[in-house]
N, CA, C and O atoms as CSV, one atom per row, in Angstrom:
chain,resi,resn,atom,element,x,y,z
A,1,UNK,N,N,-85.722,-20.079,-41.372
A,1,UNK,CA,C,-86.130,-18.734,-41.036
A,1,UNK,C,C,-85.801,-17.838,-42.231
A,1,UNK,O,O,-84.678,-17.831,-42.735
A,2,UNK,N,N,-86.788,-17.102,-42.656
A,2,UNK,CA,C,-86.543,-16.227,-43.801
A,2,UNK,C,C,-85.976,-14.883,-43.338
A,2,UNK,O,O,-85.822,-14.642,-42.140
A,3,UNK,N,N,-85.676,-14.034,-44.279
A,3,UNK,CA,C,-85.013,-12.767,-44.001
A,3,UNK,C,C,-85.893,-11.812,-43.188
A,3,UNK,O,O,-85.379,-11.094,-42.330
A,4,UNK,N,N,-87.192,-11.788,-43.437
A,4,UNK,CA,C,-88.094,-10.891,-42.715
A,4,UNK,C,C,-88.197,-11.302,-41.241
A,4,UNK,O,O,-88.188,-10.455,-40.348
A,5,UNK,N,N,-88.295,-12.614,-41.003
A,5,UNK,CA,C,-88.383,-13.096,-39.627
A,5,UNK,C,C,-87.077,-12.832,-38.867
A,5,UNK,O,O,-87.103,-12.473,-37.690
A,6,UNK,N,N,-85.940,-13.010,-39.540
A,6,UNK,CA,C,-84.647,-12.763,-38.905
A,6,UNK,C,C,-84.497,-11.283,-38.544
A,6,UNK,O,O,-83.977,-10.949,-37.479
A,7,UNK,N,N,-84.955,-10.398,-39.435
A,7,UNK,CA,C,-84.894,-8.964,-39.161
A,7,UNK,C,C,-85.775,-8.583,-37.984
A,7,UNK,O,O,-85.392,-7.772,-37.140
A,8,UNK,N,N,-86.962,-9.179,-37.938
A,8,UNK,CA,C,-87.886,-8.895,-36.845
A,8,UNK,C,C,-87.326,-9.418,-35.518
A,8,UNK,O,O,-87.451,-8.753,-34.489
A,9,UNK,N,N,-86.707,-10.610,-35.535
A,9,UNK,CA,C,-86.100,-11.185,-34.343
A,9,UNK,C,C,-84.944,-10.301,-33.855
A,9,UNK,O,O,-84.770,-10.098,-32.653
A,10,UNK,N,N,-84.167,-9.784,-34.798
A,10,UNK,CA,C,-83.041,-8.904,-34.437
A,10,UNK,C,C,-83.538,-7.604,-33.802
A,10,UNK,O,O,-82.941,-7.124,-32.839
A,11,UNK,N,N,-84.621,-7.029,-34.328
A,11,UNK,CA,C,-85.190,-5.811,-33.746
A,11,UNK,C,C,-85.698,-6.059,-32.321
A,11,UNK,O,O,-85.539,-5.206,-31.449
A,12,UNK,N,N,-86.312,-7.232,-32.084
A,12,UNK,CA,C,-86.770,-7.562,-30.738
A,12,UNK,C,C,-85.587,-7.699,-29.769
A,12,UNK,O,O,-85.673,-7.270,-28.618
A,13,UNK,N,N,-84.483,-8.300,-30.238
A,13,UNK,CA,C,-83.288,-8.413,-29.399
A,13,UNK,C,C,-82.709,-7.036,-29.063
A,13,UNK,O,O,-82.303,-6.790,-27.927
A,14,UNK,N,N,-82.673,-6.136,-30.061
A,14,UNK,CA,C,-82.165,-4.788,-29.816
A,14,UNK,C,C,-83.040,-4.027,-28.830
A,14,UNK,O,O,-82.543,-3.290,-27.978
A,15,UNK,N,N,-84.366,-4.217,-28.958
A,15,UNK,CA,C,-85.285,-3.548,-28.038
A,15,UNK,C,C,-85.095,-4.085,-26.617
A,15,UNK,O,O,-85.127,-3.318,-25.655
A,16,UNK,N,N,-84.899,-5.402,-26.483
A,16,UNK,CA,C,-84.660,-5.997,-25.172
A,16,UNK,C,C,-83.347,-5.493,-24.564
A,16,UNK,O,O,-83.269,-5.241,-23.362
A,17,UNK,N,N,-82.327,-5.349,-25.396
A,17,UNK,CA,C,-81.042,-4.824,-24.935
A,17,UNK,C,C,-81.181,-3.380,-24.460
A,17,UNK,O,O,-80.596,-2.997,-23.448
A,18,UNK,N,N,-81.959,-2.577,-25.194
A,18,UNK,CA,C,-82.198,-1.186,-24.797
A,18,UNK,C,C,-82.945,-1.114,-23.468
A,18,UNK,O,O,-82.650,-0.250,-22.643
A,19,UNK,N,N,-83.915,-2.015,-23.246
A,19,UNK,CA,C,-84.644,-2.047,-21.986
A,19,UNK,C,C,-83.715,-2.412,-20.823
A,19,UNK,O,O,-83.817,-1.833,-19.741
A,20,UNK,N,N,-82.808,-3.373,-21.046
A,20,UNK,CA,C,-81.838,-3.730,-20.012
A,20,UNK,C,C,-80.918,-2.556,-19.693
A,20,UNK,O,O,-80.569,-2.321,-18.536
A,21,UNK,N,N,-80.533,-1.826,-20.730
A,21,UNK,CA,C,-79.675,-0.647,-20.537
A,21,UNK,C,C,-80.385,0.416,-19.696
A,21,UNK,O,O,-79.794,0.976,-18.772
A,22,UNK,N,N,-81.643,0.690,-20.013
A,22,UNK,CA,C,-82.408,1.693,-19.263
A,22,UNK,C,C,-82.633,1.250,-17.820
A,22,UNK,O,O,-82.600,2.075,-16.907
A,23,UNK,N,N,-82.862,-0.045,-17.610
A,23,UNK,CA,C,-83.050,-0.549,-16.248
A,23,UNK,C,C,-81.762,-0.424,-15.435
A,23,UNK,O,O,-81.805,-0.065,-14.259
A,24,UNK,N,N,-80.628,-0.715,-16.049
A,24,UNK,CA,C,-79.345,-0.569,-15.360
A,24,UNK,C,C,-79.075,0.901,-15.028
A,24,UNK,O,O,-78.573,1.214,-13.948
A,25,UNK,N,N,-79.408,1.797,-15.953
A,25,UNK,CA,C,-79.233,3.226,-15.713
A,25,UNK,C,C,-80.103,3.689,-14.555
A,25,UNK,O,O,-79.650,4.467,-13.715
A,26,UNK,N,N,-81.335,3.227,-14.498
A,26,UNK,CA,C,-82.250,3.604,-13.420
A,26,UNK,C,C,-81.764,3.060,-12.076
A,26,UNK,O,O,-81.837,3.758,-11.064
A,27,UNK,N,N,-81.267,1.816,-12.056
A,27,UNK,CA,C,-80.733,1.240,-10.815
A,27,UNK,C,C,-79.514,2.024,-10.342
A,27,UNK,O,O,-79.347,2.233,-9.141
A,28,UNK,N,N,-78.672,2.455,-11.254
A,28,UNK,CA,C,-77.498,3.250,-10.899
A,28,UNK,C,C,-77.921,4.592,-10.304
A,28,UNK,O,O,-77.331,5.052,-9.326
A,29,UNK,N,N,-78.927,5.212,-10.885
A,29,UNK,CA,C,-79.416,6.491,-10.381
A,29,UNK,C,C,-79.989,6.342,-8.972
A,29,UNK,O,O,-79.742,7.184,-8.108
A,30,UNK,N,N,-80.751,5.277,-8.739
A,30,UNK,CA,C,-81.335,5.026,-7.414
A,30,UNK,C,C,-80.234,4.774,-6.389
A,30,UNK,O,O,-80.307,5.275,-5.267
A,31,UNK,N,N,-79.206,3.996,-6.767
A,31,UNK,CA,C,-78.092,3.713,-5.857
A,31,UNK,C,C,-77.363,4.999,-5.488
A,31,UNK,O,O,-77.045,5.212,-4.318
A,32,UNK,N,N,-77.093,5.856,-6.463
A,32,UNK,CA,C,-76.402,7.118,-6.186
A,32,UNK,C,C,-77.237,8.020,-5.284
A,32,UNK,O,O,-76.698,8.691,-4.404
A,33,UNK,N,N,-78.535,8.037,-5.498
A,33,UNK,CA,C,-79.417,8.858,-4.671
A,33,UNK,C,C,-79.408,8.371,-3.218
A,33,UNK,O,O,-79.342,9.181,-2.294
A,34,UNK,N,N,-79.473,7.058,-3.016
A,34,UNK,CA,C,-79.458,6.507,-1.659
A,34,UNK,C,C,-78.116,6.742,-0.979
A,34,UNK,O,O,-78.079,7.108,0.195
A,35,UNK,N,N,-77.016,6.538,-1.694
A,35,UNK,CA,C,-75.702,6.739,-1.081
A,35,UNK,C,C,-75.471,8.217,-0.749
A,35,UNK,O,O,-74.828,8.523,0.256
A,36,UNK,N,N,-75.982,9.135,-1.571
A,36,UNK,CA,C,-75.874,10.562,-1.257
A,36,UNK,C,C,-76.678,10.891,-0.007
A,36,UNK,O,O,-76.229,11.675,0.829
A,37,UNK,N,N,-77.851,10.306,0.126
A,37,UNK,CA,C,-78.683,10.542,1.317
A,37,UNK,C,C,-77.971,10.048,2.576
A,37,UNK,O,O,-77.977,10.733,3.599
A,38,UNK,N,N,-77.363,8.872,2.509
A,38,UNK,CA,C,-76.641,8.327,3.662
A,38,UNK,C,C,-75.449,9.208,4.002
A,38,UNK,O,O,-75.182,9.462,5.177
A,39,UNK,N,N,-74.727,9.679,2.987
A,39,UNK,CA,C,-73.567,10.548,3.221
A,39,UNK,C,C,-73.999,11.872,3.847
A,39,UNK,O,O,-73.392,12.331,4.814
A,40,UNK,N,N,-75.043,12.482,3.299
A,40,UNK,CA,C,-75.508,13.773,3.800
A,40,UNK,C,C,-76.055,13.670,5.224
A,40,UNK,O,O,-75.969,14.625,5.996
A,41,UNK,N,N,-76.613,12.516,5.567
A,41,UNK,CA,C,-77.151,12.327,6.905
A,41,UNK,C,C,-76.026,12.316,7.943
A,41,UNK,O,O,-76.235,12.716,9.088
A,42,UNK,N,N,-74.846,11.865,7.548
A,42,UNK,CA,C,-73.728,11.802,8.472
A,42,UNK,C,C,-72.965,13.098,8.624
A,42,UNK,O,O,-72.133,13.214,9.524
A,43,UNK,N,N,-73.223,14.081,7.768
A,43,UNK,CA,C,-72.515,15.353,7.857
A,43,UNK,C,C,-73.016,16.171,9.031
A,43,UNK,O,O,-74.203,16.159,9.359
A,44,UNK,N,N,-72.095,16.878,9.654
A,44,UNK,CA,C,-72.467,17.756,10.759
A,44,UNK,C,C,-72.739,19.152,10.221
A,44,UNK,O,O,-71.901,19.736,9.536
A,45,UNK,N,N,-73.884,19.669,10.527
A,45,UNK,CA,C,-74.223,21.030,10.130
A,45,UNK,C,C,-73.776,21.960,11.247
A,45,UNK,O,O,-74.317,21.915,12.352
A,46,UNK,N,N,-72.797,22.798,10.964
A,46,UNK,CA,C,-72.287,23.711,11.975
A,46,UNK,C,C,-72.941,25.070,11.785
A,46,UNK,O,O,-72.794,25.705,10.741
A,47,UNK,N,N,-73.647,25.495,12.782
A,47,UNK,CA,C,-74.267,26.809,12.769
A,47,UNK,C,C,-73.521,27.682,13.769
A,47,UNK,O,O,-73.369,27.312,14.933
A,48,UNK,N,N,-73.060,28.829,13.315
A,48,UNK,CA,C,-72.305,29.738,14.167
A,48,UNK,C,C,-73.205,30.884,14.615
A,48,UNK,O,O,-74.098,31.316,13.886
A,49,UNK,N,N,-72.949,31.367,15.833
A,49,UNK,CA,C,-73.706,32.480,16.399
A,49,UNK,C,C,-72.731,33.578,16.795
A,49,UNK,O,O,-71.547,33.327,17.020
A,50,UNK,N,N,-73.242,34.788,16.876
A,50,UNK,CA,C,-72.418,35.921,17.307
A,50,UNK,C,C,-72.041,35.705,18.775
A,50,UNK,O,O,-72.888,35.358,19.599
A,51,UNK,N,N,-70.776,35.913,19.086
A,51,UNK,CA,C,-70.271,35.730,20.432
A,51,UNK,C,C,-69.711,34.345,20.697
A,51,UNK,O,O,-69.121,34.105,21.750
A,52,UNK,N,N,-69.889,33.433,19.753
A,52,UNK,CA,C,-69.392,32.069,19.922
A,52,UNK,C,C,-67.893,32.019,19.653
A,52,UNK,O,O,-67.385,32.762,18.813
A,53,UNK,N,N,-67.189,31.152,20.360
A,53,UNK,CA,C,-65.755,30.999,20.151
A,53,UNK,C,C,-65.510,29.905,19.121
A,53,UNK,O,O,-66.160,28.860,19.143
A,54,UNK,N,N,-64.555,30.160,18.209
A,54,UNK,CA,C,-64.257,29.234,17.125
A,54,UNK,C,C,-62.749,29.080,16.974
A,54,UNK,O,O,-61.972,29.886,17.486
A,55,UNK,N,N,-62.350,28.031,16.262
A,55,UNK,CA,C,-60.958,27.803,15.897
A,55,UNK,C,C,-60.816,27.997,14.398
A,55,UNK,O,O,-61.721,27.653,13.638
A,56,UNK,N,N,-59.686,28.545,13.965
A,56,UNK,CA,C,-59.418,28.814,12.552
A,56,UNK,C,C,-58.399,27.812,12.040
A,56,UNK,O,O,-57.368,27.589,12.675
A,57,UNK,N,N,-58.687,27.196,10.873
A,57,UNK,CA,C,-57.769,26.230,10.278
A,57,UNK,C,C,-56.519,26.948,9.782
A,57,UNK,O,O,-56.610,27.972,9.104
A,58,UNK,N,N,-55.367,26.412,10.119
A,58,UNK,CA,C,-54.089,26.999,9.731
A,58,UNK,C,C,-53.734,26.523,8.325
A,58,UNK,O,O,-53.217,25.418,8.163
A,59,UNK,N,N,-54.002,27.336,7.311
A,59,UNK,CA,C,-53.757,26.929,5.930
A,59,UNK,C,C,-52.285,27.005,5.554
A,59,UNK,O,O,-51.898,26.474,4.513
A,60,UNK,N,N,-51.452,27.647,6.365
A,60,UNK,CA,C,-50.019,27.752,6.085
A,60,UNK,C,C,-49.233,26.674,6.807
A,60,UNK,O,O,-48.029,26.818,7.018
A,61,UNK,N,N,-49.899,25.601,7.184
A,61,UNK,CA,C,-49.249,24.548,7.945
A,61,UNK,C,C,-48.174,23.839,7.135
A,61,UNK,O,O,-47.192,23.361,7.703
A,62,UNK,N,N,-48.340,23.761,5.815
A,62,UNK,CA,C,-47.369,23.035,5.002
A,62,UNK,C,C,-46.001,23.707,5.026
A,62,UNK,O,O,-44.996,23.058,4.737
A,63,UNK,N,N,-45.945,24.981,5.362
A,63,UNK,CA,C,-44.666,25.669,5.433
A,63,UNK,C,C,-43.929,25.352,6.726
A,63,UNK,O,O,-42.717,25.551,6.815
A,64,UNK,N,N,-44.648,24.862,7.724
A,64,UNK,CA,C,-44.037,24.539,9.006
A,64,UNK,C,C,-43.498,23.109,8.961
A,64,UNK,O,O,-44.223,22.204,8.546
A,65,UNK,N,N,-42.272,22.879,9.368
A,65,UNK,CA,C,-41.719,21.529,9.280
A,65,UNK,C,C,-42.191,20.582,10.377
A,65,UNK,O,O,-42.005,19.371,10.250
A,66,UNK,N,N,-42.788,21.087,11.438
A,66,UNK,CA,C,-43.153,20.248,12.566
A,66,UNK,C,C,-44.435,19.463,12.286
A,66,UNK,O,O,-45.456,20.041,11.913
A,67,UNK,N,N,-44.373,18.159,12.465
A,67,UNK,CA,C,-45.550,17.317,12.255
A,67,UNK,C,C,-46.545,17.432,13.404
A,67,UNK,O,O,-47.747,17.243,13.217
A,68,UNK,N,N,-46.038,17.740,14.580
A,68,UNK,CA,C,-46.895,17.769,15.765
A,68,UNK,C,C,-47.528,19.126,16.012
A,68,UNK,O,O,-48.226,19.305,17.010
A,69,UNK,N,N,-47.301,20.076,15.131
A,69,UNK,CA,C,-47.881,21.403,15.293
A,69,UNK,C,C,-49.383,21.325,15.045
A,69,UNK,O,O,-49.832,20.608,14.150
A,70,UNK,N,N,-50.151,22.053,15.828
A,70,UNK,CA,C,-51.605,22.026,15.709
A,70,UNK,C,C,-52.050,22.631,14.379
A,70,UNK,O,O,-51.446,23.582,13.883
A,71,UNK,N,N,-53.107,22.069,13.813
A,71,UNK,CA,C,-53.658,22.576,12.562
A,71,UNK,C,C,-54.629,23.730,12.794
A,71,UNK,O,O,-55.060,24.371,11.836
A,72,UNK,N,N,-54.974,24.002,14.035
A,72,UNK,CA,C,-55.985,24.998,14.359
A,72,UNK,C,C,-55.388,26.138,15.164
A,72,UNK,O,O,-54.575,25.920,16.062
A,73,UNK,N,N,-55.798,27.351,14.835
A,73,UNK,CA,C,-55.390,28.552,15.554
A,73,UNK,C,C,-56.580,29.070,16.340
A,73,UNK,O,O,-57.728,28.890,15.932
A,74,UNK,N,N,-56.307,29.708,17.458
A,74,UNK,CA,C,-57.427,30.319,18.148
A,74,UNK,C,C,-57.302,30.210,19.642
A,74,UNK,O,O,-56.249,29.830,20.154
A,75,UNK,N,N,-58.342,30.533,20.337
A,75,UNK,CA,C,-59.713,30.742,19.873
A,75,UNK,C,C,-59.970,32.164,19.360
A,75,UNK,O,O,-59.291,33.118,19.742
A,76,UNK,N,N,-60.953,32.270,18.499
A,76,UNK,CA,C,-61.441,33.536,17.965
A,76,UNK,C,C,-62.898,33.679,18.366
A,76,UNK,O,O,-63.544,32.705,18.751
A,77,UNK,N,N,-63.410,34.895,18.274
A,77,UNK,CA,C,-64.808,35.151,18.620
A,77,UNK,C,C,-65.542,35.644,17.383
A,77,UNK,O,O,-65.047,36.521,16.675
A,78,UNK,N,N,-66.717,35.087,17.118
A,78,UNK,CA,C,-67.545,35.512,15.992
A,78,UNK,C,C,-68.189,36.839,16.359
A,78,UNK,O,O,-68.861,36.945,17.384
A,79,UNK,N,N,-67.981,37.865,15.513
A,79,UNK,CA,C,-68.585,39.166,15.833
A,79,UNK,C,C,-69.638,39.597,14.820
A,79,UNK,O,O,-70.437,40.489,15.104
A,80,UNK,N,N,-69.650,38.966,13.626
A,80,UNK,CA,C,-70.660,39.329,12.633
A,80,UNK,C,C,-70.853,38.184,11.656
A,80,UNK,O,O,-69.910,37.452,11.354
A,81,UNK,N,N,-72.091,38.027,11.154
A,81,UNK,CA,C,-72.419,37.007,10.159
A,81,UNK,C,C,-72.797,37.705,8.863
A,81,UNK,O,O,-73.566,38.666,8.869
A,82,UNK,N,N,-72.255,37.220,7.753
A,82,UNK,CA,C,-72.551,37.777,6.441
A,82,UNK,C,C,-73.163,36.687,5.566
A,82,UNK,O,O,-73.052,35.503,5.883
A,83,UNK,N,N,-73.811,37.078,4.461
A,83,UNK,CA,C,-74.329,36.048,3.553
A,83,UNK,C,C,-73.190,35.285,2.882
A,83,UNK,O,O,-72.030,35.693,2.947
A,84,UNK,N,N,-73.530,34.192,2.248
A,84,UNK,CA,C,-72.589,33.345,1.510
A,84,UNK,C,C,-71.519,32.751,2.421
A,84,UNK,O,O,-70.361,32.618,2.027
A,85,UNK,N,N,-71.918,32.395,3.643
A,85,UNK,CA,C,-71.080,31.661,4.594
A,85,UNK,C,C,-69.802,32.391,4.982
A,85,UNK,O,O,-68.765,31.763,5.198
A,86,UNK,N,N,-69.872,33.686,5.069
A,86,UNK,CA,C,-68.728,34.485,5.499
A,86,UNK,C,C,-68.984,34.970,6.916
A,86,UNK,O,O,-70.079,35.427,7.240
A,87,UNK,N,N,-67.957,34.864,7.759
A,87,UNK,CA,C,-68.052,35.310,9.140
A,87,UNK,C,C,-66.939,36.310,9.411
A,87,UNK,O,O,-65.843,36.213,8.857
A,88,UNK,N,N,-67.240,37.266,10.266
A,88,UNK,CA,C,-66.200,38.172,10.731
A,88,UNK,C,C,-65.822,37.717,12.130
A,88,UNK,O,O,-66.674,37.586,13.009
A,89,UNK,N,N,-64.521,37.477,12.323
A,89,UNK,CA,C,-64.048,36.986,13.611
A,89,UNK,C,C,-63.003,37.929,14.180
A,89,UNK,O,O,-62.370,38.699,13.457
A,90,UNK,N,N,-62.837,37.847,15.505
A,90,UNK,CA,C,-61.876,38.705,16.196
A,90,UNK,C,C,-60.933,37.829,16.996
A,90,UNK,O,O,-61.357,36.928,17.720
A,91,UNK,N,N,-59.647,38.108,16.853
A,91,UNK,CA,C,-58.639,37.406,17.635
A,91,UNK,C,C,-58.734,37.896,19.076
A,91,UNK,O,O,-58.669,39.100,19.329
A,92,UNK,N,N,-58.887,36.984,20.009
A,92,UNK,CA,C,-59.064,37.368,21.413
A,92,UNK,C,C,-57.772,37.898,22.031
A,92,UNK,O,O,-57.822,38.651,23.003
A,93,UNK,N,N,-56.617,37.520,21.485
A,93,UNK,CA,C,-55.346,37.976,22.045
A,93,UNK,C,C,-54.959,39.357,21.528
A,93,UNK,O,O,-54.548,40.220,22.304
A,94,UNK,N,N,-55.091,39.570,20.209
A,94,UNK,CA,C,-54.633,40.832,19.621
A,94,UNK,C,C,-55.769,41.817,19.352
A,94,UNK,O,O,-55.519,43.013,19.201
A,95,UNK,N,N,-56.998,41.340,19.290
A,95,UNK,CA,C,-58.123,42.217,18.994
A,95,UNK,C,C,-58.299,42.490,17.508
A,95,UNK,O,O,-59.149,43.296,17.130
A,96,UNK,N,N,-57.508,41.831,16.651
A,96,UNK,CA,C,-57.578,42.034,15.204
A,96,UNK,C,C,-58.831,41.354,14.652
A,96,UNK,O,O,-59.145,40.220,15.012
A,97,UNK,N,N,-59.545,42.069,13.766
A,97,UNK,CA,C,-60.774,41.546,13.168
A,97,UNK,C,C,-60.554,41.295,11.688
A,97,UNK,O,O,-59.891,42.084,11.015
A,98,UNK,N,N,-61.116,40.177,11.164
A,98,UNK,CA,C,-61.034,39.888,9.735
A,98,UNK,C,C,-62.156,38.939,9.345
A,98,UNK,O,O,-62.766,38.289,10.194
A,99,UNK,N,N,-62.416,38.872,8.039
A,99,UNK,CA,C,-63.476,38.022,7.509
A,99,UNK,C,C,-62.861,36.714,7.010
A,99,UNK,O,O,-61.740,36.679,6.503
A,100,UNK,N,N,-63.640,35.640,7.172
A,100,UNK,CA,C,-63.160,34.322,6.772
A,100,UNK,C,C,-64.352,33.456,6.366
A,100,UNK,O,O,-65.461,33.642,6.866
A,101,UNK,N,N,-64.116,32.515,5.462
A,101,UNK,CA,C,-65.149,31.575,5.056
A,101,UNK,C,C,-65.388,30.587,6.191
A,101,UNK,O,O,-64.443,30.171,6.862
A,102,UNK,N,N,-66.644,30.210,6.409
A,102,UNK,CA,C,-66.953,29.368,7.557
A,102,UNK,C,C,-66.443,27.937,7.405
A,102,UNK,O,O,-66.409,27.196,8.387
A,103,UNK,N,N,-66.049,27.535,6.204
A,103,UNK,CA,C,-65.500,26.197,6.024
A,103,UNK,C,C,-64.139,26.057,6.690
A,103,UNK,O,O,-63.684,24.940,6.936
A,104,UNK,N,N,-63.486,27.172,6.983
A,104,UNK,CA,C,-62.186,27.144,7.644
A,104,UNK,C,C,-62.315,27.212,9.161
A,104,UNK,O,O,-61.305,27.273,9.861
A,105,UNK,N,N,-63.551,27.203,9.683
A,105,UNK,CA,C,-63.772,27.345,11.121
A,105,UNK,C,C,-64.309,26.062,11.735
A,105,UNK,O,O,-64.954,25.249,11.073
A,106,UNK,N,N,-64.025,25.910,13.006
A,106,UNK,CA,C,-64.541,24.793,13.781
A,106,UNK,C,C,-64.974,25.344,15.140
A,106,UNK,O,O,-64.375,26.294,15.645
A,107,UNK,N,N,-65.998,24.761,15.724
A,107,UNK,CA,C,-66.509,25.238,17.005
A,107,UNK,C,C,-65.492,24.917,18.095
A,107,UNK,O,O,-64.966,23.806,18.160
A,108,UNK,N,N,-65.220,25.903,18.952
A,108,UNK,CA,C,-64.281,25.746,20.057
A,108,UNK,C,C,-65.052,25.325,21.285
A,108,UNK,O,O,-65.917,26.059,21.762
A,109,UNK,N,N,-64.748,24.150,21.800
A,109,UNK,CA,C,-65.393,23.648,23.018
A,109,UNK,C,C,-64.455,23.894,24.179
A,109,UNK,O,O,-63.446,23.207,24.334
A,110,UNK,N,N,-64.794,24.875,24.991
A,110,UNK,CA,C,-63.953,25.129,26.148
A,110,UNK,C,C,-64.600,24.478,27.356
A,110,UNK,O,O,-65.687,24.851,27.796
A,111,UNK,N,N,-63.905,23.516,27.859
A,111,UNK,CA,C,-64.391,22.797,29.028
A,111,UNK,C,C,-63.211,22.173,29.727
A,111,UNK,O,O,-62.118,22.056,29.174
A,112,UNK,N,N,-63.458,21.781,30.944
A,112,UNK,CA,C,-62.387,21.159,31.710
A,112,UNK,C,C,-62.177,19.735,31.230
A,112,UNK,O,O,-63.132,19.008,30.956
A,113,UNK,N,N,-60.933,19.354,31.134
A,113,UNK,CA,C,-60.586,18.004,30.733
A,113,UNK,C,C,-60.159,17.247,31.981
A,113,UNK,O,O,-59.226,17.646,32.677
A,114,UNK,N,N,-60.841,16.170,32.248
A,114,UNK,CA,C,-60.503,15.344,33.405
A,114,UNK,C,C,-59.553,14.253,32.960
A,114,UNK,O,O,-59.932,13.345,32.220
A,115,UNK,N,N,-58.324,14.348,33.412
A,115,UNK,CA,C,-57.319,13.348,33.076
A,115,UNK,C,C,-57.187,12.395,34.247
A,115,UNK,O,O,-56.909,12.816,35.370
A,116,UNK,N,N,-57.382,11.139,33.993
A,116,UNK,CA,C,-57.227,10.121,35.014
A,116,UNK,C,C,-55.929,9.396,34.733
A,116,UNK,O,O,-55.714,8.905,33.625
A,117,UNK,N,N,-55.068,9.327,35.723
A,117,UNK,CA,C,-53.804,8.625,35.526
A,117,UNK,C,C,-53.756,7.428,36.449
A,117,UNK,O,O,-54.309,7.441,37.549
A,118,UNK,N,N,-53.095,6.414,35.986
A,118,UNK,CA,C,-52.937,5.198,36.777
A,118,UNK,C,C,-51.487,4.762,36.678
A,118,UNK,O,O,-50.840,4.955,35.648
A,119,UNK,N,N,-50.984,4.180,37.740
A,119,UNK,CA,C,-49.612,3.683,37.712
A,119,UNK,C,C,-49.611,2.221,38.115
A,119,UNK,O,O,-50.377,1.799,38.982
A,120,UNK,N,N,-48.750,1.464,37.482
A,120,UNK,CA,C,-48.635,0.037,37.744
A,120,UNK,C,C,-47.180,-0.279,38.076
A,120,UNK,O,O,-46.258,0.244,37.449
A,121,UNK,N,N,-46.993,-1.122,39.050
A,121,UNK,CA,C,-45.660,-1.584,39.387
A,121,UNK,C,C,-45.381,-2.855,38.608
A,121,UNK,O,O,-46.143,-3.819,38.675
A,122,UNK,N,N,-44.302,-2.848,37.883
A,122,UNK,CA,C,-43.944,-4.005,37.084
A,122,UNK,C,C,-42.891,-4.808,37.830
A,122,UNK,O,O,-41.929,-4.245,38.351
A,123,UNK,N,N,-43.068,-6.092,37.880
A,123,UNK,CA,C,-42.124,-6.971,38.555
A,123,UNK,C,C,-41.484,-7.910,37.523
A,123,UNK,O,O,-42.011,-8.112,36.429
A,124,UNK,N,N,-40.374,-8.455,37.891
A,124,UNK,CA,C,-39.692,-9.403,37.004
A,124,UNK,C,C,-40.523,-10.677,36.902
A,124,UNK,O,O,-41.064,-11.128,37.912
A,125,UNK,N,N,-40.643,-11.269,35.724
A,125,UNK,CA,C,-41.391,-12.500,35.605
A,125,UNK,C,C,-40.667,-13.663,36.301
A,125,UNK,O,O,-39.439,-13.734,36.334
A,126,UNK,N,N,-41.463,-14.547,36.841
A,126,UNK,CA,C,-40.916,-15.711,37.522
A,126,UNK,C,C,-40.700,-16.815,36.505
A,126,UNK,O,O,-41.636,-17.217,35.814
A,127,UNK,N,N,-39.460,-17.314,36.406
A,127,UNK,CA,C,-39.134,-18.373,35.450
A,127,UNK,C,C,-39.014,-19.675,36.239
A,127,UNK,O,O,-38.228,-19.778,37.181
A,128,UNK,N,N,-39.793,-20.644,35.845
A,128,UNK,CA,C,-39.734,-21.935,36.545
A,128,UNK,C,C,-39.154,-23.017,35.693
A,128,UNK,O,O,-39.038,-24.158,36.139
């Protein structure tokens, strides 16, 4: 093989390597697009309405030493909607009104909880 043929063969190898690189990049882009679609499909879109009851995330929880303390405060009532995901809420106990980002809110489901309890009598095992 002479020098010209070797150079031409090397250029073909480089071109093939570049094509493999572009194909891998395209496959990665397609995979990311599909995984983003699957992730976004699983997200819950929370739409708030005026008069709806909500819970507020307690951002000062780290200062409280109790592990069993609830992370949510409330219920609060939505009294106004603003652009850029800002809501004005009112504390139902004190009547205090303030604005908060909707990412710190969760919908309050007030309903009756039916607790079913069962009791079992335990006996000593029989040893034979």
